[in-house]
N, C-alpha and C positions, 0 to 999 in steps of 0.2 A: 906131533900134537894130537889130542884125543879128538874123537868125532864130536863129542859134546862141545869142547872149546872151539872147534871149526864152525859148528852151527850156530854158537853164540856170536862169534865174530861176524858171520853171514847176516844174522838177524840185525846186528848192530849197524852193519853197513847199509841194510835195507831200510832201516829206520832213519838212519841219517840222510839218506837219499830222499826218503819221504818227506822229511822235515824241510829240506832244502827246496823241494818242489812246492810245498805248501807256502813256504815264504815268499817263493818268487811269484807264485800264481796270481796273487791280487795285482802286482805291478804289471804282469803280462797281460791280464785281462784289462786292466785300466788302459794300457797302451793300445790294445785291440779295439776297445771301445772308442778311444780317441780318434784312431784312424778311420774307423767306420763312421763316426760322426762327420769328421772332416771331408770324407770322400763324398757326402750328400750335401754338405753345406754349400751355399751358393756366395760368391762375392757380393759385397755391399752395392757395387756397380760393375760395369764391364772393365776389365783390365785395361790398362793404357797400351800394352803390347802383348801379343800371343807369347806363350811360353816357348822359348827356344834356348836350350842350355848351352852354355860356352863349352868348348872342347878343353880337355886337361892343358893342352899346349898353351890355349889362350889364357886360361885361368892363372897358370903360373906366370906368364909374361905379364899380365896385369898386376899381380902382386910384387913381382920384381921392378916393374916401372914405378910403382908407388913406393918402393923401398920400404915395404912393410916390416915392422919390427915389434919387439914385445912390448913396447910403451903404447902401441897403436890401440885405437878403438875403430874397427873397420865395419862400415856400413854397407850393405848391399841393398839398394832400393829397386825392388823387383827381383827378389833373390832366387826365385824358382825352387829348385831342391836344395839350396843352401851350399852348393859346392864351393863358390868362391870364399865365403866367410869360413866354412870348415876348413878349407886348405890354409887360410890366414891364421887360424887358431892352432891347427894340427902342426903346420911346417914352420910357423914364424913366431909362435907364441904370443900372439896377439889375442885381444878380447874382440868379440863381435855381436853385430846385431842383425839379423834376417828380417827384411821388412817385404811383405807381399799381400795384396789385397785378396788373394785367393786362399781361403782355408786349406784347401787341399795341398797347395804347394807348402805351406807352413808346416802342415802335418809331415809332408815328405822331408822337409829340411830338418825337422826336430828328430825324426827317426834316422835319417843319415848322420846327424850330430851324434846321436846316442850310440850308434853302431861304430863310430869313429872315436868314441870315448872323450869328446869335447862339449857335450851338451851343456855341462855347468858354466862354461865360458861364454856361451852364446845366449842373448835375449832375442826371443822370437815375438814379432809383432805383426798381426794380421790387420793391417792398415792401408789406407790410402797413402801412397808415397808423399803426395803434396801435403798431408796432414801430419806427417811424422815429424816429431821434434829431433832434429839432428845436431844440436848445439855441441854435444860431447863428441861427435865424430872427429877423428884426425884423418881418416881416409874414407872416400865415398866411392863405391864401385857402381858403374851403370852398364846396362846393355838394353838401351831402350831405342826410341826412334827419334829422327832428328827434331820433329816438332816437339816431342815430350822433353828432350834435352833443353831446347830453347825455353820452353815453358818452366822448366826446373830452375834454370839458372839464377833467376832473382832470389830464390830460396837458398841456394848455394851460397851466393854471396852475402846474404844477409845473415844466415844462421851459423855458418862455418867460421871458425877462428882463422886469422891470417897464418899462412903457412900450412893449412890443412891441404890435402891432395885430393884431387878428383881425377878419376880414371874412367874412360869410356871405351868400350869396345865397338868398334866399327862406325860410330856416328860422332861427329864433331859439335861444336857449339857455335856455329856461324862465325861472327865477327870476333868472338873471344878466342884469340889465337892461343894454341896450347904450347907449354914450356917444351914440350918434347913429344914427338910422334915416332913410334916404331911400327914395323910391319913384319908379320909372321906368316908363314904358310901353314894353314891347317885345313884338312878336308879338302886338299887341292886347290884352295883359294887363298889369295893374299889377303890378310886382314889387318887394317889399321888399328892401332891402339892409342889413345891420346892421354896426355897428362897435363893437367892444369894445377896451378898452385894458388890458392887465395891470396889475393895482395893485401899489403897493409892498408888499413883504413885511415 
């Protein structure tokens, strides 16, 4: 190969790289601006619970207990960094909705979903979980506090269709007895996970 041909190939490769960078730069800048804006945004009110992510073992146990499949729409009320919904979409083919009152958590969830290649199958809502419309959920995931669970129960019973599954890590629903309870060991502690099925009306 002549030196001229080699130089032309090198120049074309450099041009292609520059064009690719230019095409991706607006999206990268947009993502960076969105992350920066979310990091300074404040929730509309104090979150119901502090951010405490579930371990990977707990996430998988919750999804298996709910028997998540590709027909499901999985909501996580108080989604944090989105790990439960992301796993439901990535590993089980479901669709998902991440709900959190904290804009920073939603920004993290969106970025994590983008990195996992599942962003287009997830809806992200910066909302009060008590105000979120959950009618289309077939599975609802919770890692809240006992009082929040009890306050949320009427909404779950009212809005979810019979047969929808509700799974809670750690905290039960008082007198509403779960259909199934499992216990797993994670981070050196035994953790209960509860499953309820919305009854016929």
